[in-house]
N, C-alpha and C positions, 0 to 999 in steps of 0.2 A: 505494501499500499505506500508509493514512494513518494508520499509529497503530505503527509497533517500528519504534525507530533504537539502533545502539546506536555505541558512540565506541571508543576507542583503549584496551583495555584489554593492561594488560600480567604479566607473571608473579608478582609477590608480592604483589596482592589488598593496595595499600595504598591508600588512599583521600585526597589532601592534601584536606583540606577547610580552609582560613584560619580565621583567627583574627576571635574575634567583635567587628568595631568597626559597630555596628546603622545602618542605610542612614538616609535622611531619616525626621523622624519625624510629618510631617504627612501630606499627602494623598498624595506623591509620595516615596519612598524610593531614593537609589540604589544599583545592584548592577550589576555588568557580571557575563558567564556566566562561573562559573569551573569547571564539569561538564560539559559538551556532551550537549547531551539527547539521551539515547537512545531514539529511539521505539521499539524498536520506533519511537525519537525520538531525536534525536541531533544537539547542532550550542555550546551554549555552557559544558559544565560541566568540571571536574576535578577529578582524586582522585587519591591515591598512596597507598604503605606506607607505615610505620615505628614508631618507641618511643620512652618519652620516661620519666624519672624525678624529675622535678624542681620539687619544689613551689611555689615563690616566683612571686607574684604580682606584678607590678611597675605603680606607680601615676601615675609621671609622667608626663606627656605631655608632645611638641612638636610645632612644627608640622607639617602634613601639606603633601606635594609634589602628591600627587594627587589626584583629587578624587571620590574614594571613600569616604571618611567627614568629612561634614562637619557644621556647626551649622548650622542655619535659625533665622529670624526669625517669631516668628509675627506675625500679622495684628495682635495682641496688643500688639505687642513684645514680646514675653517672648523669650527664648531657651532652646533645647533643642540639648544636644548629643544625639549619634549613636552613643555609645560604651557602653551602657550600664555594667556595675559598673568598665570601665577609666576612665570619665571620671564619676565619683562623685565629689562634694566638690573637685570639679579645677575651676579657670576655665578659659575657654576661652583659646587664644591669637590675637591680631590677625592672620590673613592677610596686611593690604593691600589697599589699597582697587584696585588696577588687577585682581589675582587676584582676588579675592571678586566685580569687576564681571562678569571672564572669565566665571567659574564660574558665577554668577548667573544669566548669560545663558543659558549651556547648558540648564540646568534650571528656569528660569522659576521663581527661588527669590531670594532676597535673602540671600545668602552671608553669614554674620557671622565663622566662624573656624572652622577644621581642626585637629583633633588627633589626636594618633598616639600609643600606647602606647611610650614609650622600651625598645628592647630592645637587650640586651648584642650587638652585632652579630657579637662576636670570640666568641661562643661556641661549644661544638660546636653542627654541626650547624644554626647559624642559616643563611637563607638557602639552607636545602635543601645545605649542604657534604656532604662526604662527613666519616665522622667515621673516622682510623685509631687501631689500639691499637696499646700496646706491652706487652713486660715481660708480668707476670703478668696484665695486665686483655689481653694480646692471645690466653694460651692462655685465659682463662676465654671468650674472644670464640669460638675456634674448636670449643670446649666445646658455648655456646649453639648454632652453627649445627647443631651432631649432635643436640645435644634440642628444639629448639624451629622448625628452619629459617630461626632469624632470628638477628643478632649483638645479644643482649640486655646485651649488657656494653656495647654501643656506644649502644644506644639508649637505658639509661638515663643516659648522661651529657649527654643532650640535653633542651632543656628541654620543658616539658609544651605550652608555647604559643609553638614558636619560631620562626619567620619563615621564610618561606617566598616567591619570586620569581613575582610574579605573570605568568602565561605566557600570560593568553590572547589571544586574536586580538584585532584591532583595533574589529570590529566588532561584538564581547562587549564589549569597555571601555568603548563607548560606548553602549551598551544602559543604559536607564530603564525600570524596573518599576514599576509602582503597587501596593504593599505590600498596600492597601488592599483590593486587589480580589482578591488570589492567597490562595488553604486555607490553613489551618492545616494542621501538620503534623505525627506523631509519625517520629520516627527510632526504628527500632528495630536493636536490635546481639545478635545473637546469642554467647556464649561460654560457651567449657565450658573452665577450667584454662588460660586465656589468662596470657602474662606482663604483671604488672602495668604496666608502661610502655606498651606499646604499646594496652593497653586504654585505660588511664585519658589519652593523647593522640586519642586516639579521641575522647572524650570533649569534651574541651577544646576540640578542634577545632571541633566540631560549637556547640557553644555560644555558643565565639568570634566563630565566622564565618555566624551563622546570624541575621538581623536576630529581635528576640524574639520582635514581633508576627505572626510567623510560625511560629513554633516553640513546639507546642502540651507537646512532653514531648521526653525521649531516656528509651526504653523497653529497660532492660538486659535481657535474659534469660537467666539462668544455667543453664543446661544440665548439671544435676548435679553444678558443678566440688566437687573435692576437696580443693585445695591453700585450706592455712588463709587466708592472705593475702585468696581473693577473701570472704570472710564476711563475721564482725565488721568488719574494717579498710574495706574494701569501705564495705559500708553508712554507716560513719564516714565516709571520704572526700566520699561525695556530697551529706552535706548542707551543703557549702560551696556548692552549685549553687542553694540557694533552694527547693528540692520539685522544680525542670524535669527532676530526674533520676531516675528511678524503676526501683528493682530488680525485676523477679520472677525467684521459682528452682522452677523446676520437681523433684518430690521423684522423680523417676528420669530416668533420661536416656533422651531423647527422640530424639536425632539430630539435625542442622542441620535438615533439613525440618519435621519437625514441631513444632520449636520454632518457627521461623519462624510458623507456622500461627498458635499460640498467641501470636506476637507482635502478630501482624495483628487475632486479634481481642481479644488487649487494647486496642487502642491505639485512642487517644480522638482522635486526629486526624482531617479529612476527607480528608489522604492519610496515604496510609503509603510510610515508606524505608526499606528494608533496606540496612544496614551491616556489613561485616566490622569484626571484633573488632580489626584493627590498621592503623586508614584514616587520616588527614589530610582536612580538607575544607581544599579552596582560597579565596581571594575568589569569591563570584558562585556558590557549587558548586548552590545551591538554586533559585535564581529563574528559571533558564532552562527546570528542569522544572516547575516550576509553574505556568509560562504556562503548556507545553505543555496541561498537566493541564485547566489552567481551561479552554482551547481544546477541548480534545476530552476528555470524560469518560472515554471507555474507551480512550485512549491509557497505551501503558507505555512510561516513559520512563526510558533507561540512561544512567548519565553515563559522559564520556572516563575513562579509569581511565589518569593517569599511571604511572611506576614510582618505585619505592621501592627501594635496592639493599637486600636483605636482610642483606648484608655489612658494608655500609658506610652505612647511612641515607642515602645521597647520594640529592638529588631530580631526577628529569628529566624535562620535560613528554616528551606522545607529539606536539608540533604540531598541527597540523589534521589531521580525519578524511578520511584517503581509502580507508577500508575499509567494509563491512560482512559483519555476521554472517551464514552460512550454514553447511554442514555437509557432510559425505560420505553415501555412502550408506548407513557402517556408524553412521550417527549422531552421528559427531564431530564439535566444531566447529568449524569453519575461516573465514579471511578471505578476503575477494575486496573486490577492485576496487569501489569504484562505480560500478555501468553509466551509460553517459551518456544513457540515458533518464530516472535520477533526476537526474544533475546538471543537466540543463536545466530540470528545475521545481524549482532551488533559486535564489532571489531572491538571496538571499546567502550568506558563507561563515556565518550567524551561525543560520540553518537548520536547523531540524531535520531530521534523515536518516533517509526510511524505512529498516529493514535486517528479512530475513524472521526471523532469529533477534536475541537476544542469547547475549552472551559468559559471562556469570556470574550471580552473584546479588545484585548490585548493581543495586537500581530504585527505582522512584519508581510508586506507583499511588491513584488513588481507593481507597481501603478499602475498598468497599461494593463497588465493580463488580469487583474484584480477589476477594473471596471472593463475588459473584455468580458468577462465571464458575468457583468452586470453588476458586481458589488456587494452593498447590502440591498434588499427588498427596500425600497423607496415607501411602502404600505402602510411599513411599522412605526406604528407610534409609541410604543412605548419599549423598553427594557427588558431585555429575559430570551427570546428568542432567538438573534442574532448569529449567536454562536450557532449553533446546529442549521440555520437555513445556510449559511456559506460554507459550510463543510457538507451537506448534502449538493449544494451548486456544483463545489468541488469536484466531489467525487461523478456528479453528471459531465462531467465535462473531461476528468481525467480518464477516468477507472473504468464505466458504463460504456464507450465509444470501443473501448477494445475488448469487452465480456463476450460480447454477442454475434460471433459472426457466422449465422450460419447458409449453409451450401444452399445456392438457386432453387433447387430442388426440395429442400424441406421448408414449410410454410409455417411449421411451430415446434417444439419440445416442452418436454417438462422436464417434474423431478416431483418425489414425493416421499412422506417421511416424516418422522417426528421433529419437531421444531423446538429444539430443547435452549435453553439459558446456560452459557457454561461455567458461571457463576454461582448460579443457585443448585444446576442441575436437575432443573423441572421444565416441563414441558405444556404446549398447549393444550388446552383441554378444549371441547366447543361441548361436553354433556351437559345440559340443562341450560344452554346459553342462548338466550335470546337477542335475535338482529337487535346491532343496535348497541347491546352492553359491553363490558370491555369483557375480552377473552380473560380467562382464569389461566393458571396455572397450578399445578399437579406434579405429585409426584409420578416422573414417566414409566410410560410399562407398554413397551414394544407390543403387544397382545392387545390394545386396547383401539378396535376403530375410532374411537371417539376423540384420537388424540393424533391420528393422523393429518397431515395435512398436504394437500400436492399445488404445487406452482407452474405456469404453465405461461410460455411466452410466443406469442405471437409477431412475426415479422411485419 
């Protein structure tokens, strides 16, 4: 099933996307996968949900103890560092000859130095820690939970650029991507009357943790927000991103699905990525998804989404992917263990994992292909079914055309037998069922005619 794969998604739809330390600046740039490709492909990315409101940027740098953020010496002897704005006008710090030799060997590059923004590791929420409020702040937090379904008071105490733990598995941390060969991306974020700090932390994390050469733009689609601070104040705020962030405001309420379609049509990147408006990108969140789309243009790739607690803003990893997305007959989404037949095809834990359906609305796709298959159904008024709908649409476009190629002399064919759920080992039962009723599930019995079903296909 070469195209759909889903990662582990948790309740709070927060995507932890880490800070922008651009990777290698020449032909090869380093990035481990932070998000876990969901293909409908899934393996090496991570996301989580959260919020914050501190606007200070730190420019001091210190030695980096990992090989993720490096400075590389070009052939002409010039030095480029990898951290975009964070490293502007800053001197690289000597890493030490032995460490540089060790890292350079693994990258086939001459490593000169490594730098990293100094963070206040004791600040609220740093490294994904929980934030606990007391007194009046706790009262406000309780009120926020009722209004926003998240503790905005706690979020507001956290830095926009807060640090998060690198939770990638070993195979993802050591994977190297040639950024020059990956497609440029438009990140589309839909919001309507979103709280200030969650929305802007989403933007900061994408800008901070996405290699500049891969990011065409961050496109904020405002679905007719009414809150004053999301108008002129927001327009003024995004000017600090030097044209990387754009706002498109809908003139009437469209709803999430139609707002996403508007975003996809307006996007300029070869790939479009949809994010919720309360996410943070972790280290290496984007590269694994782009790699899969580069390999297979028709792949729809989903991230593995970690959890950010809605009340404390604590970040926890979902760990390795052990489930794929499926659905009940009622068309409600569900998780099921990865079948053994799929596990046998995986060469490493970093491989994308095929999945019949995706868990939600966070995905990456070739923009032209996404629109070619119809995108989302514009007739959908509310959130909740688009994940299955786009999964089925992908299946009909990519799988069905290859399944049925009957001989010209054959006008129909069929199959019969039990219809069994592999997870429960229960079978569809027709005994005493009335037309229009839900088909019940019973213990399988191959001798019961009421459990035998026939599928017929006519060309």
